[in-house]
LOKOL-596690 format. One line per 10 residues: number of its first residue (from 1); for each residue x, y, z of N, C-alpha, C. Coordinates in Angstrom, 2 decimals. Layout:
N
NUM = X:Y:Z:X:Y:Z:X:Y:Z | ...
***
This chain:
112
1 = -254.30:176.40:43.96:-253.88:175.03:43.99:-254.44:174.38:45.24 | -255.03:173.21:45.09:-255.63:172.53:46.24:-254.61:171.62:46.91 | -254.91:171.29:48.13:-254.02:170.41:48.89:-254.11:168.99:48.33 | -253.02:168.24:48.39:-253.07:166.87:47.88:-254.02:166.02:48.70 | -254.70:165.12:48.02:-255.64:164.24:48.72:-254.89:163.04:49.26 | -255.02:162.82:50.54:-254.39:161.67:51.17:-255.49:160.70:51.58 | -255.21:159.39:51.51:-256.21:158.42:51.96:-256.47:158.58:53.45 | -257.61:158.09:53.88:-257.93:158.16:55.30:-256.82:157.49:56.10 | -256.69:157.91:57.34:-255.64:157.37:58.18:-255.75:155.85:58.26 | -254.61:155.20:58.19:-254.61:153.75:58.27:-255.05:153.32:59.66
11 = -255.78:152.21:59.77:-256.24:151.76:61.08:-255.11:151.57:62.08 | -253.93:151.13:61.60:-252.83:150.90:62.52:-252.27:152.21:63.08 | -252.57:153.33:62.42:-252.04:154.61:62.87:-253.04:155.41:63.71 | -254.29:154.99:63.73:-255.29:155.71:64.50:-255.29:155.24:65.94 | -255.81:156.08:66.76:-255.82:155.85:68.20:-256.81:154.74:68.59 | -256.41:153.93:69.55:-257.28:152.88:70.08:-258.07:153.46:71.23 | -259.36:153.18:71.24:-260.25:153.62:72.30:-260.66:152.41:73.12 | -260.55:152.53:74.43:-260.97:151.47:75.34:-262.26:151.86:76.02 | -263.21:150.94:76.05:-264.47:151.16:76.75:-264.63:150.05:77.79 | -265.37:150.36:78.85:-265.63:149.37:79.89:-267.15:149.22:80.03
21 = -267.76:148.35:79.18:-269.21:148.19:79.22:-269.72:147.49:80.46 | -268.84:146.74:81.15:-269.24:146.04:82.36:-268.03:145.95:83.29 | -268.26:145.68:84.54:-267.18:145.57:85.50:-266.24:144.44:85.10 | -264.96:144.76:84.97:-263.96:143.77:84.64:-263.90:143.39:83.18 | -264.60:144.13:82.33:-264.63:143.81:80.89:-264.26:145.06:80.12 | -263.18:145.00:79.34:-262.66:146.15:78.61:-262.60:145.82:77.12 | -263.15:146.71:76.30:-263.24:146.48:74.86:-262.43:147.54:74.12 | -261.64:147.09:73.15:-260.81:148.00:72.36:-261.39:148.16:70.96 | -261.37:149.42:70.48:-261.78:149.68:69.09:-260.84:150.72:68.50 | -260.72:150.66:67.19:-259.85:151.59:66.47:-260.64:152.10:65.27
31 = -260.91:153.38:65.23:-261.69:154.00:64.15:-263.03:153.29:63.97 | -263.66:152.90:65.08:-264.96:152.26:65.04:-264.93:150.77:64.77 | -263.75:150.20:64.56:-263.62:148.77:64.27:-263.17:148.04:65.54 | -263.77:146.88:65.80:-263.45:146.06:66.96:-262.03:145.52:66.85 | -261.25:145.67:67.92:-259.87:145.22:67.94:-259.71:143.98:68.83 | -260.39:143.96:69.97:-260.28:142.85:70.91:-260.81:143.28:72.26 | -260.60:142.42:73.27:-261.09:142.76:74.60:-260.28:142.06:75.67 | -260.47:142.54:76.91:-259.83:141.95:78.08:-260.93:141.64:79.08 | -260.91:140.42:79.60:-261.89:140.00:80.59:-261.15:139.68:81.88 | -261.75:140.01:83.02:-261.15:139.75:84.31:-261.68:138.44:84.87
41 = -260.78:137.60:85.37:-261.19:136.32:85.94:-261.57:136.52:87.40 | -262.19:135.49:87.98:-262.61:135.56:89.38:-261.42:135.71:90.33 | -260.26:135.19:89.93:-259.08:135.29:90.81:-258.26:136.55:90.56 | -258.77:137.48:89.75:-258.12:138.77:89.56:-257.12:138.85:88.42 | -257.01:137.84:87.59:-256.15:137.90:86.42:-256.91:138.51:85.25 | -256.17:138.83:84.21:-256.76:139.45:83.03:-256.46:138.58:81.81 | -257.51:138.18:81.09:-257.35:137.36:79.90:-257.59:138.24:78.68 | -256.61:138.28:77.79:-256.68:139.11:76.59:-257.19:138.26:75.42 | -258.06:138.87:74.60:-258.63:138.22:73.43:-258.42:139.12:72.22 | -258.13:138.52:71.07:-257.92:139.30:69.86:-259.26:139.63:69.19
51 = -259.21:140.18:68.00:-260.41:140.59:67.28:-261.29:139.45:66.82 | -260.81:138.22:66.91:-261.60:137.03:66.56:-262.04:136.28:67.80 | -261.90:136.90:68.97:-262.25:136.32:70.27:-261.43:135.08:70.59 | -260.20:135.04:70.10:-259.27:133.97:70.43:-258.39:134.46:71.58 | -258.28:133.64:72.63:-257.47:134.03:73.78:-256.02:134.23:73.37 | -255.46:135.36:73.79:-254.07:135.69:73.49:-253.17:135.31:74.65 | -253.68:135.47:75.88:-252.88:135.14:77.06:-253.55:135.59:78.33 | -252.96:135.17:79.44:-253.46:135.52:80.78:-252.39:136.37:81.45 | -252.78:137.48:82.05:-251.82:138.45:82.57:-252.17:138.87:83.99 | -251.14:139.32:84.71:-251.34:139.79:86.08:-251.83:141.23:86.13
61 = -251.59:142.00:85.08:-252.01:143.40:85.09:-252.87:143.73:83.87 | -253.75:144.67:84.05:-254.62:145.11:82.95:-253.79:145.74:81.84 | -252.77:146.48:82.21:-251.92:147.15:81.20:-251.24:146.12:80.28 | -250.73:145.03:80.86:-250.09:144.00:80.04:-251.11:143.32:79.13 | -252.30:143.07:79.64:-253.35:142.43:78.84:-253.77:143.34:77.68 | -253.90:144.63:77.94:-254.26:145.57:76.88:-253.19:145.62:75.80 | -251.92:145.60:76.21:-250.84:145.59:75.24:-250.89:144.34:74.36 | -251.25:143.21:74.96:-251.34:141.96:74.21:-252.47:142.03:73.19 | -253.58:142.65:73.57:-254.71:142.82:72.63:-254.26:143.65:71.44 | -253.57:144.73:71.70:-253.13:145.61:70.61:-252.11:144.92:69.71
71 = -251.24:144.12:70.28:-250.26:143.38:69.48:-250.94:142.35:68.61 | -251.90:141.65:69.17:-252.62:140.62:68.41:-253.55:141.24:67.39 | -254.09:142.43:67.70:-255.03:143.09:66.80:-254.40:143.62:65.54 | -253.08:143.70:65.51:-252.42:144.26:64.34:-252.21:143.23:63.23 | -252.46:141.95:63.51:-252.27:140.94:62.48:-253.51:140.88:61.60 | -253.33:140.88:60.29:-254.47:140.86:59.38:-255.17:139.50:59.39 | -256.42:139.50:59.00:-257.17:138.25:58.87:-256.60:137.47:57.70 | -256.46:136.18:57.88:-255.94:135.34:56.82:-257.07:134.88:55.92 | -256.80:134.71:54.65:-257.85:134.23:53.74:-258.19:132.77:54.02 | -259.38:132.37:53.61:-259.82:131.00:53.81:-259.19:130.09:52.77
81 = -258.70:128.95:53.19:-258.11:127.98:52.29:-258.73:126.61:52.52 | -258.63:125.74:51.53:-258.97:124.34:51.66:-260.37:124.08:52.18 | -260.44:123.28:53.24:-261.73:122.85:53.78:-262.51:124.02:54.35 | -261.83:125.02:54.92:-262.53:126.19:55.44:-263.30:126.90:54.33 | -262.68:127.03:53.18:-263.33:127.69:52.04:-264.51:126.86:51.56 | -264.36:125.54:51.53:-265.46:124.67:51.11:-266.63:124.74:52.08 | -266.33:124.74:53.37:-267.39:124.84:54.37:-268.09:126.19:54.29 | -267.33:127.24:54.04:-267.92:128.58:53.90:-268.85:128.61:52.70 | -268.44:128.02:51.59:-269.27:127.97:50.39:-270.53:127.15:50.63 | -270.39:125.99:51.31:-271.54:125.14:51.60:-272.52:125.86:52.53
91 = -272.01:126.58:53.51:-272.89:127.32:54.42:-273.64:128.42:53.68 | -272.98:129.11:52.78:-273.64:130.15:52.00:-274.73:129.55:51.11 | -274.45:128.40:50.49:-275.44:127.74:49.64:-276.65:127.29:50.46 | -276.42:126.76:51.66:-277.53:126.37:52.53:-278.38:127.57:52.92 | -277.75:128.69:53.18:-278.49:129.90:53.53:-279.35:130.38:52.38 | -278.82:130.35:51.18:-279.59:130.76:50.00:-280.76:129.82:49.79 | -280.54:128.51:49.94:-281.61:127.53:49.80:-282.70:127.76:50.85 | -282.31:128.06:52.07:-283.29:128.31:53.13:-284.15:129.52:52.82 | -283.55:130.58:52.31:-284.32:131.77:51.94:-285.29:131.45:50.81 | -284.82:130.68:49.83:-285.69:130.32:48.71:-286.88:129.48:49.18
101 = -286.65:128.53:50.08:-287.74:127.72:50.63:-288.71:128.56:51.44 | -288.19:129.52:52.17:-289.05:130.41:52.96:-289.96:131.23:52.05 | -289.39:131.76:50.98:-290.18:132.55:50.03:-291.23:131.66:49.34 | -290.82:130.45:48.95:-291.75:129.54:48.29:-292.89:129.16:49.23 | -292.60:128.92:50.49:-293.64:128.58:51.45:-294.58:129.76:51.66 | -294.07:130.95:51.61:-294.91:132.14:51.77:-295.86:132.34:50.61 | -295.51:131.85:49.42:-296.41:131.98:48.28:-297.42:130.85:48.21 | -297.09:129.69:48.80:-297.98:128.54:48.77:-299.04:128.62:49.87 | -298.66:129.01:51.04:-299.57:129.02:52.20:-300.81:129.90:51.96 | -300.69:131.11:51.44:-301.91:131.91:51.23:-302.87:131.28:50.22
111 = -302.36:130.44:49.33:-303.21:129.82:48.32:-304.05:128.68:48.92 | -303.69:128.18:50.08:-304.42:127.07:50.70:-305.67:127.49:51.37
***
């Protein structure tokens, strides 16, 4: 009898890894996915940002800022509604049109 198959660990249950790619800049990831970051200001405070690079708050300690990133990182992305969805659709259509024009220009230019 084989062991029951369980789904991969949920992102909220996996360990968060912090990296410091630059002085005063700390980046959080969970199972390879970006969670957020903390940036240090010139006056020594710490500004926490969520996974969408939205400021969460300003803190006196790095530990408090990291906790804020993790709290903000646990909220799921909201679906697009209304005008956001329309703008997203319009942007996608413009991108497709641009690719089509690029391809068309590539076929016309060699013929000249």
